[in-house]
N, C-alpha and C positions, 0 to 999 in steps of 0.2 A: 805444823800440826793444827788442825781446825778444832775449835771447841763448840759444842752444842749446849744449848739450854735444854731443860727437861720439861718443856711445855707447862711451866708454872708449878710443877709438882716438886722438882728439886732444881733450884735456880743456880746458874753459874754466876759467881760474883764478878761484877763488871765495874771497873773504875769509873768515877764520875767525870769522865771526859766530855766536854760539850760536843753535841752532835755525834756522839758515838754511834757506830752502825748498829742496826738491829741484829739481834742474835738469830742464828739459823735454828729452826725447830729441830728438836732431836728426832732421830729415826725410830726410837723406841720410847714407849711411855710406861710408867709404873701403873699397872692395872690392878694389882692386889698385893696386900701385905698379910702374911699368915703368921700368927704368933705360935712359936714352938715351945717357948719356956725351957725348962730343964737346965742342964749343965751349960756353963759359959765356955764351952769348948766345941769346936766344930772343925771339919776339914773338907774332904772332897764331896761333891755332889755327882750323882750318876743318873742320867735319864735313860730309861729302858723304853724304846719306841714300841716294842711288841706288846707291852702291857700298859703303856701310858702311865707308868709309875716313876716317881722321882725318889731316889734313895739319898738320904742326907746323913753323912757321918756326924754324930752329935754326942760327943763325950764317950760314954761306955756303951752306947747303943747306935743303931742306924734307924732313923725314922723312915717309914715307908709312907709316901704321900701320893694322893691322886694327882696326876699331872695336870689335869684340867682345872680342878677346884682348889688344890692345895690341901684338901682335907686329909688328916692323918688316918690311915687305914690299918696301921700296925707298926711293929718295930722288931728289929733283930737285936737280941740281947746277949749278954755275956761276952762283950767285946771291949774290955778295958784297953784304952789307947787305940780306939777305932780311927782308921784313916781311909783305906781304899775300899771300893765296891766294884764288882764285876758280875755280869750275868751270863750264864751258859745258855745260849738260845736253843740248844738241842734238848737238854733235860729241863730247862727252865729254872734250874737251881740258882740261887743268889749266893755269891761268895763275898765275904767281908773279912777283914783282918783285925787282929789284936796285937798291937806293938808290944804291949806289956807282957803278953803271954807267948810271943813269937809263934802265933798260930794264924791259920786261915780256917774259917768255918763255912761250910756249905749249908744253906737253909732252904727248907721247903717254901716255895713262893706262895702257897695257900695258907698253911698253918703257921708259917714263920718259925717253925721249930728246926733246930739243928739236925742234920742228917749225917754229917761227917766232919771230922776235925783233922787238920793236917799241920805238922810242924813246918814253919817257914823261917826265912832269914831273920836275923836280929833287926829290930826297929822296923818291922813291916810297915809299909807306907802305901804307895800307889799300886793299883792293880789293873790288869787288862786281860780281856779274852781274845785269843787268836783263833779265828775260824779255820785257818789253813792247817794248823797242827792240832786243833781241839785241845789247847792248853790254856790254863789260867796262869798269868805271870804276876809275881808279887816282888816288888823291889824293897830293899832294906837299906836305909841310909847308913846306919852305924855298921851294918854287916858288909857293906861294900859289895853287895851281890844281889842276885835275883833268883827266886825260887820258881821253877816251873811246876805246875800241878796238872797231871793228866786228868782232864775233865771226865773221861770215860770211866776210869777206875777210882777217881777221887783220891789219888795218891800223889804225894810230892815226890819229885825226882831230884837228882843232884843239883845243888846250887851252881849258878854260873858266876864266877868271880869277875867283877867289873873293874877292879883296880882304882876305884874311887867311889864317892858317895852319890848314889842315884837319887833323883827326885821323881819325875813323872815319866810315863812311857806311852807309846802308841804303836798300833800295828797297821800294816797296809792291807791286810787280808789275804795276801798272796805269798806269805812266807817270810816277811821281814818284820822285826820288832826294833823300835828305836827308843833309846833311853837317854835322858839328860843326865850327865855326870856333873853334878853341881860344883864340886871342889876342884875338878880338873878342867873345867871350861871346855867340854867336848860333848859330842853326841856319839853314842855307840850304836852300831847296827848289828843285830843278832839274826842269824839264819835259824828260823824256828823249826826247820826240818831236822837240823843237827844240834840245835841249841849251842852253837859255837859263835863266837864273835867274828863277824865278817869284815868290819871296818871301824875305825875311830876317826872322827873328824873334829877339828878345832872349830870353835864357834865365835872367835873374835870378829867384831868388837864386843860381843856379848860377854859379860862376866856373871857367874852364878846363874846358869840357866835353870829355870824352875818349871814353868808351865810348858806343855808341849801339845801341839795339835797337828793334824795332817789333812791336806787335800790329796786323798789317795789317787784320784783320777789324774790330776796334773802333777803328781809326784813332788809335792812341796811340803816341807816341814816348817811349822811356825813355833819358834821357841821364845818364850818371854823370859826376860832376864832382870835380876836385881839391879843391874847397872843402868836400868832405865831405857832399854831398847828391846824390840822384838826383831829377831833375825828371821829371814826366810831362806831356807836351805833346800837345794836340790837333793831329793831323797835317794837318788841313784849315784851321784858323784860326790856329795858333800860340799859342793860349791855354794858359797853364800851369794844369794841372788839379790837380797836387799836387807837394809837395816833401818828400822823406823822407831822414833821415840815413843815411849809409853810412860805411864804413871809409876809412882813409887810403891813398892811392896807387892809386886805381882806374885801370885801363888798358883795361878791356873791360866790355861789358854783353851780355846775351843774353836771349832770351825763349822760353819754352816755351809754345807755343800750346795744347797739350793740357791743361795744368794751369793756364793763365792766370797764369804766374809769370815775373817778370823777375828778373835777377840782376846784381849788380855784383861782380866779382872784384877784390880789393884787395891791394896789396903788403904791408900790415900783417898778412896772414895770416887775413883774414876774407872770408867770402862773404855778401853781403846777399841776402836772399830776399824779394822784393816780391810779395805776393799781390794779384792784381787781383780783388777781390770784386765790383766793378761798374766802369763807366767813370769813376766819380767817387770810389770808395772803395778804399783800398789798405791792406794790412797790411805791416809791416816787421819782419823777424827777421834775426838775425846768427848765423852758424855759423863756428867756427874751421876753417881748412883747413891752410895752411902758409905760413910767411914767404916773401915774394916771388912767391907764386902770383897774379899780377896779370892774366893773360890766360886766356881760357876758350872752350869751345864746348859745345853741348848737342845730344844726340841727340833729335830731335823725336818719335821713335816710342816711346822707352823712358824719356825723362827723364834719361838718364845725363849726368853733368857731367864734363867733362875740364878739368884744370888742369895747368900745367907750372911747375916750379920747380927749385931746386937746393939742396943742403945748405948752410945758412948757417953760417959759422964766426965771423963778427963783424958788428956793425952800426956804421956810421959815423953820428954825429949829423947830422941834416939840415943841409945847407949852403946851401940855396936858400930864397927867401921862401915858396915853396909847400909847404915842409915835406916835400919828397920824401925818401923813406927810401933810404939807400945801404947795400947789403949786400955782404959779402965771402963768396965761395962756395968750397967745396972743389973742387979740380980734378976734372973728369970726373964730376961728381955730378948733372948735369941728369937730371930724371926726370918722368915723366907720372904724375899722380894721377887715378885713376878713382873717381868717386863715383856710387853708385846710390841711387835713392829707397828709403826704408825702407817695406816693405809690411806 
């Protein structure tokens, strides 16, 4: 695993070994930091390429930001326990969930006012839009299920029991939905034409799969795991193609189809950059970002990477078997970090 310095913005700690080799410049640089303030809670980010907007789950609201400048242009409110965000490209409606209320709410993208509310699975979390079936899918960790929402009627349909606790989900756009099952160490494939489970695949050597991203063209899934690896899986057969080391505390993965690059954002303040040189060969590099920057989004047109974190005042030693890092943050210090590719 290769480590990058961050061009003097965020430096990698190097031991004082005489004649130590020079650090390789990082492929991304921090170009902007945007103060968001508010609640010291956040989760997923969602970038909508059609509108160049970034949606940030932030406590009981979703911040709506300009993707170019980071300026706040509005917020989606009434979302206690906000986690996931998805956009219906047909209607333009923005969907966000509330874990506390077991609801998903559709919002007008211009007025940011709610237009429909749907009951969803307990502990609503990640969300995704499937263009093949025109459905929004909402996973629920404690509910061990996923709720499909018909985006045309804005009505929830019967939950799909998953037999375990889901984390994140991705679609391939042609009829398959993939879901990480965190406590069962597997990935489930769902046929979105029937909403039935079509396959279950083990993810060993991965344990506790969390982030999930996809190279739809080359039919590869990238699952980031709390056990410190990212696995690459064939999306048609479930075969593990590769396993690469990543940082601690991963909570999201992303894929840049333009550069054939997968990412894992990690709570330990690292970003893993997985280069797909072929469908069987991958490179792995690590760049420093900021402590607690565990979720992310990518602009597919520019390669811009968005991360969210807050100012860390202290760190509590891990108190759980999975080694989860516990941070204490300065009040009102939530901020967006914008990284751009170095040209």
